[in-house]
C-alpha positions in Angstrom: -8.0 -18.5 -0.2 -9.4 -15.8 -2.4 -12.6 -16.6 -4.2 -13.3 -15.0 -7.6 -16.8 -13.4 -7.9 -18.5 -11.9 -10.9 -19.0 -8.2 -10.8 -22.6 -7.1 -10.3 -24.8 -4.8 -8.3 -26.8 -7.5 -6.4 -26.4 -7.4 -2.6 -25.4 -10.6 -0.9 -27.2 -11.1 2.5 -24.8 -11.4 5.3 -21.9 -9.8 3.5 -23.0 -6.2 3.2 -26.0 -3.9 3.4 -28.9 -4.5 5.8 -29.0 -8.0 7.3 -31.4 -10.3 5.5 -34.0 -12.4 7.1 -32.4 -14.5 9.8 -29.1 -12.5 9.5 -29.4 -10.7 12.9 -30.1 -13.8 15.0 -27.0 -15.4 13.4 -24.9 -12.4 14.4 -26.4 -12.4 17.9 -25.6 -16.1 18.2 -22.0 -15.6 17.1 -21.6 -12.8 19.6 -23.0 -15.0 22.4 -20.9 -18.0 21.5 -17.6 -16.5 20.5 -17.7 -12.9 21.7 -16.0 -9.9 20.2 -12.3 -9.6 19.7 -10.5 -6.3 19.9 -6.8 -6.8 20.2 -4.0 -4.6 18.9 -0.9 -6.8 19.2 2.2 -7.6 17.1 3.8 -11.0 16.6 7.4 -11.5 15.4 7.2 -13.8 12.4 10.7 -13.1 11.0 11.8 -16.8 11.2 8.7 -18.0 9.4 9.2 -15.5 6.6 12.9 -15.4 6.0 14.6 -18.2 8.0 18.2 -17.1 8.1 18.0 -14.8 5.1 16.6 -11.8 7.0 19.3 -9.2 6.1 19.6 -6.5 3.6 17.7 -3.3 2.7 14.1 -3.8 1.6 13.9 -1.5 -1.5 10.6 -2.2 -3.2 7.6 -4.5 -3.5 6.0 -6.1 -6.5 4.4 -9.3 -7.9 7.4 -10.4 -10.0 6.0 -13.9 -11.1 2.3 -12.9 -11.5 1.0 -15.3 -8.8 -1.0 -12.6 -7.0 1.5 -12.7 -4.1 3.7 -9.6 -3.4 7.4 -10.3 -3.6 10.3 -8.4 -2.0 13.2 -6.7 -3.7 16.2 -6.5 -1.3 19.5 -4.8 -1.7 22.5 -6.5 -0.1 26.0 -5.0 0.4 24.9 -2.0 -1.7 25.9 -3.9 -4.8 23.5 -6.8 -5.3 19.7 -7.1 -5.7 18.0 -10.2 -4.5 14.3 -10.9 -5.4 12.5 -12.9 -2.7 9.5 -14.7 -4.1 6.5 -15.4 -1.9 5.8 -19.1 -1.2 3.2 -21.2 0.6 5.8 -23.1 2.7 8.1 -21.9 5.5 10.1 -19.8 4.9 7.5 -17.9 3.1 10.0 -15.8 1.2 12.8 -17.4 -0.7 15.6 -15.8 -2.6 15.1 -16.7 -6.3 16.7 -14.2 -8.7 19.5 -11.8 -8.2 21.4 -9.0 -10.0 24.9 -9.4 -8.9 27.6 -6.7 -8.9 29.1 -8.5 -12.0 26.0 -7.3 -14.0 26.8 -3.6 -13.1 29.7 -1.3 -13.6 32.6 -1.8 -11.2 32.3 -0.1 -7.8 28.7 0.9 -8.4 26.4 1.4 -5.4 22.8 0.5 -5.9 20.7 3.4 -4.5 17.1 2.4 -5.5 15.0 -0.2 -7.1 11.7 0.5 -9.0 9.9 -2.6 -10.5 7.6 -1.9 -13.4 6.7 -2.7 -17.0 9.0 -0.4 -19.0 8.6 -2.0 -22.4 4.8 -2.6 -22.5 4.8 -6.4 -22.6 2.9 -6.6 -19.2 5.8 -8.5 -17.6 7.8 -7.0 -14.7 11.1 -5.4 -15.5 13.5 -4.0 -12.8 14.9 -0.5 -12.9 18.1 0.1 -10.8 19.8 3.4 -10.0 23.5 3.4 -9.2 26.1 5.9 -8.2 29.9 5.7 -7.8 29.2 6.8 -4.2 26.2 8.1 -2.3 25.3 11.7 -3.3 27.0 11.6 -6.7 25.4 11.4 -10.2 22.9 8.7 -10.8 22.9 6.2 -13.6 19.8 4.2 -14.6 19.8 0.6 -15.7 16.8 -1.5 -16.7 16.8 -5.3 -16.7 14.1 -6.8 -18.8 11.6 -9.4 -17.6 11.1 -12.4 -19.7 8.6 -15.2 -18.9 8.7 -14.6 -15.1 12.5 -14.3 -15.0 15.1 -11.7 -15.6 17.2 -11.5 -18.8 20.6 -10.4 -17.3 22.3 -10.4 -20.7 20.3 -7.6 -22.2 20.2 -4.6 -19.9 19.4 -1.0 -21.0 21.6 1.8 -19.7 20.1 5.3 -20.1 22.6 7.5 -22.0 22.1 10.5 -19.7 22.7 10.7 -15.9 20.6 12.4 -13.2 21.8 14.5 -10.3 19.5 12.4 -8.0 17.3 9.3 -8.1 14.6 9.9 -10.7 10.8 9.8 -10.3 9.1 7.0 -12.1 5.8 8.3 -13.5 3.5 8.0 -16.5 4.4 11.3 -18.2 2.5 10.8 -21.5 -0.5 8.7 -20.3 0.3 5.5 -22.3 0.4 3.3 -19.1 4.1 2.6 -19.6 6.3 4.1 -16.8 8.6 6.9 -17.7 11.7 8.3 -16.0 11.7 11.9 -14.9 14.5 13.9 -13.3 17.1 16.7 -13.4 20.2 16.1 -15.6 23.7 17.2 -14.8 23.3 20.4 -17.0 20.3 21.5 -14.9 17.6 20.7 -17.4 14.5 18.9 -16.4 13.9 16.0 -18.8 11.8 12.8 -19.0 12.8 9.6 -20.7 10.0 7.9 -22.5 10.3 4.2 -23.0 8.4 2.1 -25.5 9.4 -1.1 -27.2 12.7 -0.7 -25.4 13.5 2.4 -27.3 14.7 5.6 -25.5 13.3 9.1 -26.3 14.2 12.2 -24.3 11.9 15.2 -24.0 12.0 18.5 -22.1 9.6 18.0 -19.3 9.0 21.5 -17.9 8.8 25.0 -19.4 11.2 26.4 -16.9 14.4 25.2 -15.2 14.1 23.8 -11.7 16.9 23.2 -9.1 15.9 20.0 -7.3 16.5 19.4 -3.6 18.7 16.4 -2.9 17.3 14.2 -1.6 14.0 15.1 -3.2 10.5 13.8 -2.5 8.9 14.4 -5.8 5.5 12.9 -6.4 3.1 12.1 -9.3 -0.3 12.4 -7.6 -3.7 13.9 -8.2 -3.8 17.0 -6.0 -6.8 18.8 -7.7 -9.1 15.7 -7.9 -9.6 15.9 -11.6 -9.2 12.1 -11.9 -12.1 10.7 -9.9 -14.1 13.2 -8.0 -17.4 14.7 -9.3 -17.6 16.8 -12.4 -14.6 17.7 -14.4 -13.2 21.2 -13.4 -14.0 24.0 -15.7 -10.5 24.2 -17.4 -9.4 23.9 -20.9 -7.3 20.9 -19.9 -7.4 18.5 -17.0 -4.4 16.2 -16.4 -1.9 14.9 -13.8 -0.2 16.8 -11.1 3.6 16.8 -10.6 4.8 17.8 -7.1 8.5 18.9 -6.9 10.7 19.7 -3.9 13.3 22.3 -4.9 16.3 23.9 -3.4 15.9 26.5 -0.6 13.1 24.2 0.8 10.4 25.3 -1.6 7.6 23.2 -3.1 6.2 23.5 -6.6 3.1 21.9 -8.2 3.0 21.6 -12.0 -0.2 21.0 -13.9 -0.3 19.7 -17.5 -2.3 22.2 -19.6 -2.5 21.9 -23.4 0.4 19.4 -23.4 2.8 21.6 -21.3 3.4 21.5 -17.6 2.9 24.9 -16.0 3.4 26.0 -12.3 0.3 26.4 -10.2 0.0 27.1 -6.5 -2.2 24.4 -5.0 -0.3 23.8 -1.8 2.0 26.0 0.4 5.2 26.8 -1.5 7.5 27.1 1.5 8.3 24.9 4.5 6.9 25.8 7.9 8.6 28.5 9.9 11.3 27.3 12.2 12.1 24.2 10.2 15.8 23.4 10.3 15.9 19.9 8.9 13.2 19.1 6.4 12.1 15.5 5.8 10.4 13.8 2.9 7.0 14.9 1.8 4.1 12.4 1.8 0.6 12.5 0.4 -2.4 10.9 2.0 -6.0 11.5 2.7 -5.5 12.2 6.4 -9.1 13.1 7.3 -11.2 11.1 4.9 -12.5 14.0 2.8 -11.3 12.7 -0.6 -8.5 15.2 -0.9 -4.8 14.4 -0.7 -3.1 16.2 2.1 0.7 17.1 2.3 2.5 15.6 5.3 5.9 16.9 6.2 8.1 15.8 9.1 10.7 18.3 10.3 13.3 18.9 12.9 13.2 22.3 14.7 16.9 22.2 15.7 20.1 20.6 14.4 20.1 17.8 16.9 16.4 17.1 16.2 15.6 17.2 19.9 12.5 19.2 19.0 10.4 17.7 16.1 7.0 18.1 14.5 4.9 16.7 11.8 3.0 19.3 9.7 0.0 19.0 7.4 -1.0 21.3 4.6 -4.5 20.8 3.4 -5.7 22.0 0.0 -8.5 24.0 1.4 -6.6 26.5 3.5 -3.1 26.3 1.9 -1.6 26.8 5.4 0.6 24.5 7.6 -1.0 23.1 10.7 0.8 21.1 13.4 -0.4 17.6 13.3 1.9 16.3 16.1 4.7 17.9 18.1 4.5 16.2 21.5 7.0 13.3 21.5 7.2 13.2 25.3 6.9 9.8 27.0 6.7 10.5 30.7 10.0 12.0 31.6 11.7 10.8 28.4 11.8 13.0 25.4 11.9 11.5 21.9 12.5 13.2 18.6 12.6 12.4 14.9 15.8 11.1 13.4 17.5 13.7 11.1 18.3 11.1 8.5 21.4 9.7 7.0 22.9 9.3 3.5 20.6 7.0 1.5 18.0 7.0 4.4 16.3 10.4 4.7 13.8 11.4 7.3 10.4 10.1 6.2 7.0 8.8 7.3 5.6 5.5 5.9 1.8 5.5 5.8 -0.9 2.8 5.9 -4.2 2.1 7.7 -3.2 -0.5 10.2 -6.6 -0.7 12.0 -8.8 -0.3 8.9 -10.8 2.5 10.3 -10.5 4.5 7.1 -7.9 7.0 8.4 -4.2 6.3 7.5 -1.7 5.8 10.2 2.1 6.2 10.1 5.3 4.4 11.1 8.2 6.5 12.2 11.7 6.1 13.7 12.2 8.2 16.9 15.4 8.8 18.8 15.8 9.1 22.6 17.2 12.5 23.3 19.2 11.3 26.3 20.3 7.7 25.4 20.3 8.3 21.6 18.6 4.9 21.2 16.4 4.6 18.2 13.0 2.8 18.1 10.2 2.3 15.6 6.8 3.6 16.7 3.3 3.5 15.4 1.4 6.8 15.0 -2.3 6.2 15.1 -4.6 8.6 13.3 -7.2 9.5 15.9 -10.0 12.2 16.2 -9.3 15.2 18.4 -11.1 18.3 19.7 -10.2 21.4 21.7 -8.0 24.4 21.1 -4.9 22.4 20.3 -6.6 20.2 17.8 -5.6 20.8 14.1 -8.3 22.2 11.8 -8.7 18.8 10.1 -10.0 17.4 13.3 -7.5 14.6 13.4 -4.1 14.1 15.0 -1.5 11.4 15.5 -1.2 9.5 18.8 2.1 7.7 19.5 1.7 4.1 20.6 4.4 3.9 23.3 3.2 0.5 24.5 4.0 -1.6 21.4 6.5 -3.8 23.1 7.2 -6.1 20.1 8.2 -3.1 17.9 9.9 -1.3 20.7 12.1 -4.3 21.5 13.9 -4.0 18.2 17.2 -2.1 19.0 18.6 0.6 16.7 15.7 0.7 14.3 16.5 2.6 11.1 13.3 2.2 9.0 9.8 0.9 9.4 7.1 0.4 6.7 3.8 -1.4 6.2 3.4 -4.6 4.2 0.5 -7.0 3.8 2.5 -10.2 4.5 -0.4 -12.7 4.3 -2.4 -11.0 1.5 -5.4 -10.7 3.9 -5.9 -7.0 3.6 -4.4 -6.3 7.1 -1.2 -4.3 7.0 1.7 -5.9 8.8 5.1 -4.2 9.4 8.7 -4.6 8.4 11.4 -3.0 10.5 15.0 -2.6 9.5 17.6 -2.3 12.3 21.4 -1.9 12.5 23.5 -4.6 14.0 27.0 -4.0 15.3 29.7 -5.3 12.9 27.3 -5.9 10.0 27.1 -3.8 6.9 23.5 -4.8 6.0 20.3 -4.1 7.9 18.6 -6.8 9.9 15.0 -7.3 8.7 12.2 -7.9 11.3 8.7 -8.9 10.3 5.8 -8.2 12.6 2.4 -9.7 12.0 -0.5 -7.4 12.8 -3.0 -9.4 15.0 -5.6 -6.6 14.9 -9.1 -8.1 15.2 -12.1 -5.8 15.5 -14.5 -6.9 12.7 -13.1 -4.1 10.5 -13.5 -4.1 6.7 -11.4 -3.0 3.8 -11.2 -2.9 0.0 -7.9 -3.6 -1.8 -7.5 -2.2 -5.3 -4.8 -2.9 -7.9 -4.9 -1.0 -11.2 -3.0 -2.7 -14.0 -1.8 -1.2 -17.3 -4.3 -3.1 -19.5 -1.7 -3.2 -22.3 -2.2 -6.8 -23.3 -5.5 -7.5 -21.6 -6.4 -11.2 -22.5 -3.6 -11.8 -25.0 -0.2 -11.4 -23.2 3.2 -12.7 -24.2 4.1 -16.2 -22.9 0.4 -16.4 -21.8 1.4 -14.8 -18.5 -1.6 -13.0 -16.9 -0.3 -9.8 -15.3 -1.9 -9.7 -11.9 0.2 -7.0 -10.3 2.8 -5.3 -12.5 3.6 -2.0 -10.7 1.8 0.9 -12.3 2.4 4.5 -11.2 -0.3 7.1 -11.4 -3.8 5.6 -11.0 -6.1 7.1 -8.4 -8.8 5.5 -6.4 -11.7 7.0 -4.3 -14.7 5.5 -2.6 -17.9 6.8 -1.1 -20.2 4.9 1.2 -22.4 5.3 4.3 -21.2 4.1 7.7 -23.2 2.3 10.4 -24.4 5.6 11.7 -25.8 6.8 8.4 -23.0 9.3 7.8 -21.3 9.8 4.4 -17.8 8.3 4.4 -15.1 8.5 1.7 -11.4 8.1 1.3 -8.9 8.4 -1.6 -5.4 7.3 -2.4 -2.9 7.3 -5.3 -1.1 4.2 -6.5 2.7 4.4 -6.5 2.9 8.2 -6.4 6.6 8.2 -5.3 9.5 6.0 -6.2 12.8 7.5 -4.9 14.7 7.3 -1.7 13.1 4.2 -0.2 9.5 5.5 -0.4 8.5 1.8 -0.2 5.0 2.3 -1.4 2.9 -0.8 -2.0 1.9 -1.8 -5.5 -1.8 -1.8 -4.4 -4.1 0.4 -2.4 -5.7 -0.7 0.8 -8.6 1.5 2.0 -10.1 0.8 5.4 -13.9 0.9 5.8 -14.2 0.7 9.6 -16.8 -1.5 11.1 -19.4 -0.8 8.6 -20.3 -3.9 6.6 -22.3 -2.0 4.0 -21.4 -2.3 0.3 -19.3 0.5 -1.1 -21.9 2.7 -2.8 -19.4 4.1 -5.3 -15.7 3.2 -6.2 -14.0 5.5 -8.7 -10.8 4.6 -10.5 -8.9 7.1 -12.7 -5.8 6.8 -14.8 -3.4 9.4 -16.3 -4.3 10.9 -19.7 -2.0 11.8 -22.6 -1.1 15.5 -23.0 -3.7 17.4 -24.9 -6.5 15.0 -24.1 -9.5 16.6 -22.3 -11.7 13.5 -21.8 -11.3 12.2 -18.3 -10.3 8.6 -17.9 -12.4 7.4 -15.0 -14.9 4.6 -14.3 -17.3 4.0 -11.4 -18.2 0.7 -9.9 -21.1 0.3 -7.5 -22.0 -2.1 -4.7 -18.5 -3.4 -4.1 -18.4 -6.2 -1.5 -16.3 -5.3 1.6 -13.2 -7.4 2.3 -12.5 -7.8 -1.4 -9.6 -7.3 -3.7 -10.5 -5.5 -7.0 -8.1 -5.9 -9.9 -8.9 -3.2 -12.5 -8.0 -3.7 -16.1 -8.4 -0.3 -17.9 -8.6 -1.5 -21.5 -9.0 0.3 -23.9 -7.5 3.2 -22.0 -9.7 5.9 -23.7 -12.9 3.9 -23.3 -13.7 3.7 -19.6 -17.0 2.0 -20.3 -15.1 -1.0 -21.6 -12.9 -1.4 -18.5 -13.2 -4.6 -16.7 -12.5 -5.7 -13.1 -12.0 -9.0 -11.3 -13.2 -9.2 -7.7 -11.6 -11.6 -5.2 -13.3 -12.0 -1.8 -11.3 -12.3 1.4 -13.5 -13.7 4.1 -13.4 -11.6 7.3 -13.5 -12.9 10.8 -17.2 -12.5 11.1 -17.7 -14.7 8.0 -15.4 -17.3 9.5 -17.3 -17.1 12.8 -20.6 -17.5 11.0 -19.2 -20.6 9.3 -18.0 -22.0 12.7 -21.4 -21.3 14.3 -23.3 -23.0 11.4 -21.0 -26.0 11.4 -21.4 -26.2 15.2 -25.2 -26.2 14.9 -25.1 -28.8 12.1 -22.8 -31.1 14.2 -25.1 -30.6 17.2 -28.2 -31.5 15.2 -26.4 -34.6 13.7 -25.5 -35.7 17.2 -29.1 -35.4 18.4 -30.3 -37.3 15.3 -27.7 -40.0 15.9 -28.7 -40.4 19.5 -32.4 -40.7 18.7 -31.7 -43.1 15.9 -29.6 -45.2 18.2 -32.4 -45.2 20.9 -35.0 -46.2 18.3 -32.8 -49.1 17.0 -32.3 -50.4 20.6 -36.0 -50.3 21.2 -36.6 -52.2 18.0 -34.1 -54.9 18.9 -35.6 -55.3 22.4 -39.1 -55.7 20.9 -37.8 -58.4 18.4 -36.3 -60.4 21.3 -39.5 -60.2 23.3 -41.4 -61.4 20.2 -39.1 -64.4 19.7 -39.6 -65.6 23.3 -43.4 -65.2 23.4 -45.5 -68.4 23.8 -47.7 -69.0 20.8 -51.0 -70.5 21.9 -52.2 -70.8 18.3 -49.6 -73.3 17.5 -51.0 -75.9 20.0 
């Protein structure tokens, strides 16, 4: 269970910072009694989670009923959306709500799902994109949430269609998601939604021809949200990353209320790329900057593959991983398929502070497909990238490797304990839907984390139907922390919340940042949110002395007054805390047993003395 704590700067002995008096002997005692665990293993928990309902395409995550548990949005038969609510009884995910094909135009194919609060009432709505067939024009529908359910009788259909799945972003900084994309006539427009009213605006100052499928992103690339002093510019704002035709990349910065193109990252794909995958953004080396990851195939059959990285410092591509050789077997990335493009899914599975990746690889000879974990590890030598990190393929993950014909793999915190588990979708012969496999991450190494959810703060303490919004998906916020590790070295990491929404990006509605084995408090945790066009004041707040293994729910209200923002902290006990409790309980039980034995012996001695006294001859009585 999560325990709510009041925010403060006071250090709690045993939970962070230097060990208090008596803290070290307790840790030594625990180490002696229990020992250290360091296991990296996966456990198939599909039956416990879904029972017999483990089929469909996992399309999105979100806390639909505001119970602080992340629910699943699953597409079935390309024509029906089923919302699986998290429960405390087996099966842990149960189908509760559905949008059937009868609620959509005839012969429509559901291509994507983006949960969010599109009318500003702090209740989760559901955005669906549909097409007559894959690759054709995209229509957007929004079904409104009402008191933890869906109102299927009052949907909103946008009156303009897009050439591809749109990007959901906060274009005008009002903490209500907007819909951005390219229309059929080639213009780039954004649909602003408020009070269920639709307003269309021209988004960019120049026309852009979008790549299909695109991997556009709404992410802070120049660190003007959270890091240090505000850059010396007339306007600081959000960054819009676009993937365009002819395999080019563009970054647009909002200056004086208008987006303008600015070269922050490389504008062309790496040389020799034949098939270009989806762009991803992650702080690969823990320097606080978002890096651009790009998986590519170097030939049409994708027998030769590579994962490239473009840092912001050098604006050049470096090869992060190109060796997919397992003994005599050669593997390669999967080129992708309609509705399922080549992509990486990122998350810190071992909580060391450096994000890892899940990817689907194909055997070059047998054409079999498997899901693999790419661990982010340090490297050195002439072949090491300039960032000092690389990916190492975990060839020995038997539980993941035993899933045949895997098509997609992503991270997901199944048990809400801060440890990222895995979902793998595989194809089954004769079935139209994917088979869903859930793998529990049994990683145990006394590693720590901080889990951050940034809400919209639109209703704060006075919400409709008295529903407290503990997890309505909010795109755009940015989080960064700085701390000192156990060796005294400065450590930081950063991440954006829901920076991408199209083509099964499957980003989680929260941010999990690993802290490694350092149990120290987080010295600084920065949270920033988007700003309206024309506003120059940065919207950012800093919290200090955050307890490790905690979940921080940030309520940025009022939006333009960061000093008034509030946060709720929920503590998730780590294994070391549980072991401490076990050790203390064991000592107490041992002491109670000794006291009981001594008490029993004393009582026996008293009884014996009383019997002797009763049988003694009293000479005084004669």
